[in-house]
Structures are given as structure tokens and as C-alpha cells.
C-alpha positions as CSV (number, residue, x, y, z in Angstrom):
1,M,10.6,63.9,-2.6
2,P,10.7,65.0,-6.2
3,R,8.5,67.9,-7.3
4,N,5.7,67.5,-9.9
5,G,8.1,68.6,-12.7
6,H,10.6,66.0,-11.7
7,R,7.9,63.3,-11.6
8,A,6.9,64.1,-15.2
9,A,10.5,64.0,-16.3
10,L,11.1,60.7,-14.6
11,A,7.9,59.3,-16.2
12,L,9.0,60.4,-19.7
13,L,12.5,59.0,-19.1
14,L,11.0,55.7,-18.0
15,L,8.7,55.5,-21.1
16,W,11.6,56.3,-23.4
17,A,13.8,53.6,-21.8
18,L,11.0,51.0,-22.1
19,S,10.5,51.8,-25.8
20,Q,14.1,51.1,-26.7
21,P,14.8,47.7,-28.5
22,G,15.8,45.0,-26.0
23,A,14.3,46.8,-23.0
24,C,11.6,44.3,-22.4
25,T,13.6,41.2,-22.2
26,S,13.2,38.7,-19.5
27,W,16.0,37.5,-17.2
28,N,17.1,34.9,-19.8
29,G,17.3,37.4,-22.6
30,S,14.2,36.4,-24.6
31,R,11.3,38.7,-25.2
32,G,7.8,37.6,-24.1
33,A,6.4,37.4,-27.6
34,E,9.4,35.7,-29.0
35,R,9.7,33.2,-26.2
36,R,9.9,29.6,-27.3
37,E,8.9,26.5,-25.4
38,G,11.7,24.4,-23.9
39,P,13.1,21.5,-25.9
40,V,10.6,18.9,-26.9
41,G,11.2,15.4,-25.5
42,D,11.8,12.2,-27.3
43,S,9.0,9.6,-27.6
44,C,9.4,6.0,-26.6
45,R,7.5,3.8,-28.9
46,G,5.2,1.1,-27.5
47,Y,6.9,-2.4,-27.3
48,Y,6.6,-5.9,-25.9
49,D,8.7,-6.5,-22.8
50,V,10.6,-9.7,-21.9
51,M,7.4,-11.1,-20.3
52,G,5.4,-10.6,-23.5
53,H,3.3,-7.8,-22.0
54,W,2.6,-4.7,-24.1
55,D,4.0,-1.5,-22.8
56,P,2.3,1.5,-24.3
57,P,4.2,4.5,-25.8
58,F,5.1,7.4,-23.7
59,N,6.7,10.8,-24.1
60,C,9.9,11.9,-22.3
61,S,9.3,15.5,-21.4
62,A,9.7,15.8,-17.6
63,G,12.3,18.3,-16.6
64,T,15.7,17.3,-18.1
65,Y,14.6,13.7,-18.8
66,L,14.1,14.2,-22.6
67,F,15.6,11.1,-24.2
68,C,14.2,7.5,-24.6
69,C,16.9,5.3,-23.1
70,G,17.4,1.7,-21.9
71,T,17.2,-1.5,-23.9
72,C,14.7,-2.7,-26.5
73,H,12.9,-4.6,-23.7
74,Y,13.1,-2.0,-20.9
75,R,12.8,1.6,-21.8
76,F,12.8,4.7,-19.6
77,C,13.5,8.5,-19.9
78,C,17.0,9.8,-19.2
79,E,18.8,13.1,-19.5
80,F,21.9,12.2,-21.6
81,P,21.6,12.0,-25.4
82,S,24.6,9.7,-25.5
83,Y,22.4,7.0,-23.8
84,Q,19.5,7.4,-26.3
85,L,18.1,4.2,-27.6
86,A,18.1,3.6,-31.3
87,Q,14.5,2.4,-31.4
88,A,14.6,1.6,-35.1
89,S,16.9,-1.3,-34.4
90,C,14.5,-2.9,-32.0
91,T,12.3,-5.8,-33.2
92,N,9.9,-6.2,-30.3
93,Y,7.0,-4.2,-31.8
94,D,4.9,-7.3,-32.7
95,S,3.6,-9.8,-30.1
96,P,6.1,-12.7,-29.6
97,G,4.8,-16.1,-30.8
98,W,5.3,-17.7,-27.4
99,A,3.1,-15.1,-25.7
100,N,0.1,-16.3,-27.7
101,P,-0.2,-20.1,-27.2
102,A,-2.2,-22.1,-29.6
103,P,-5.8,-22.9,-28.6
104,G,-6.1,-26.0,-26.4
105,G,-3.3,-25.1,-24.0
106,T,0.3,-25.9,-23.9
107,P,1.8,-29.4,-24.3
108,A,3.3,-29.2,-20.8
109,A,-0.1,-28.7,-19.2
110,E,-1.5,-31.8,-20.9
111,A,1.5,-34.0,-20.0
112,D,1.5,-33.3,-16.3
113,P,-2.0,-32.5,-15.0
114,Y,-2.3,-31.3,-11.4
115,D,-4.6,-33.3,-9.2
116,P,-5.5,-31.5,-6.0
117,A,-7.1,-34.7,-4.5
118,A,-3.8,-36.5,-4.8
119,D,-1.8,-33.7,-3.2
120,R,-1.2,-34.5,0.5
121,T,1.2,-31.6,1.3
122,N,-1.4,-29.7,3.3
123,S,-2.3,-32.5,5.6
124,T,1.4,-33.3,6.3
125,V,2.0,-29.6,7.3
126,Y,-1.1,-29.6,9.5
127,I,0.0,-32.8,11.3
128,V,3.6,-31.6,11.9
129,C,2.5,-28.2,13.2
130,G,-0.1,-29.8,15.4
131,L,2.4,-32.1,17.0
132,L,4.8,-29.2,17.6
133,A,2.1,-27.1,19.3
134,L,1.0,-30.1,21.4
135,G,4.6,-30.7,22.5
136,L,5.1,-27.0,23.4
137,G,1.9,-26.9,25.4
138,A,2.9,-30.1,27.3
139,G,6.3,-28.6,28.1
140,I,4.8,-25.4,29.4
141,A,2.3,-27.3,31.6
142,A,5.1,-29.5,33.0
143,R,7.1,-26.5,33.9
144,V,4.2,-24.7,35.6
145,A,3.4,-27.9,37.6
146,C,7.0,-28.4,38.7
147,R,7.3,-24.8,39.9
148,K,4.0,-25.0,41.8
149,S,4.9,-28.3,43.5
150,G,8.4,-27.1,44.6
151,Q,7.1,-24.1,46.4
152,Q,6.2,-24.2,50.1
153,P,2.8,-23.1,51.0
154,R,2.6,-19.5,52.3
155,E,1.2,-18.8,55.8
156,L,-1.7,-16.5,55.8
157,N,-1.5,-14.0,58.7
158,V,-4.7,-12.3,58.9
159,S,-4.8,-9.5,61.4
160,R,-8.0,-8.5,63.0
């Protein structure tokens, strides 16, 4: 163990070393006060997708996914700047005309109205499924009856 004199010398040496320029750097070489935040991510602008739905804007700042990539109608964050989307060339920032039909409905809806009373699809399905279930039940009953009739009765030996 060092003596008191050695401890004082070691403390002075440590204070001198810490006061030197570059002594208080972190492991990546930057000082605490001069430390900058990581790279700021790209921002994907809000847009209308292929279904005519509005997708709100979002920031790409998660880990290494810093760039807005994809297509004009499907955007996501990626890590390669070579795949970055040139958002200024996209034209889907206004609602498409077909996504906002005129009041009164579409012409296709007026030309071919659906009448649930005239639709007989459900009753046909019920009839077919009912017949299949009835046939299956009859087959099972016939098999059980044939098996029971083919067996000989067992003798009951009751010991007293």
C-alpha cells in the first residue's frame, strides 16, 4: 500500500492528467460538452396511397433507418441513401378525383341495384347442406343397425 506521501503525489498526478486537453474524451473521441446528436432522419411527406387513403407524414429517425424510400404511393424508412425517394417528383399530395365521388352515388350503383329479397343464394346453400347432413345421418344409422343385427347375443353368466 502506498504511504500518505505517495497518495498525495498520485492525486496530483491524476488531477494534472485530467486537466490536459483531450483528457476527458469519451470512447468515440468527442467531449461531453461538444457532443452532437446523431444524424437527423429524413421526413416522409403525407400522401394519398393507391386506395385513395391519406397516409400522414412521418419521420425516419429509428436507428439506421434515416431515409424516406419506396414509391410515391408506398413509402417507408430505409438505411441506404441510394434508395431515397425524390418526393418532389411525386404528384399524390392532393386527393384523387375518383376517391371523392359526386353526391348521389356512382352510376354503377344506380344501374345495378342489389335486391336482397330476390337473392336466393342463402336458401339454396341451406337446402344442399341440410340434405348432406340428412344423408350422413342415415348412413351412420344404417351402419350401426347392420353391426348390431350381425352380432350374436352374448350369454350372461352370473355367478352367485
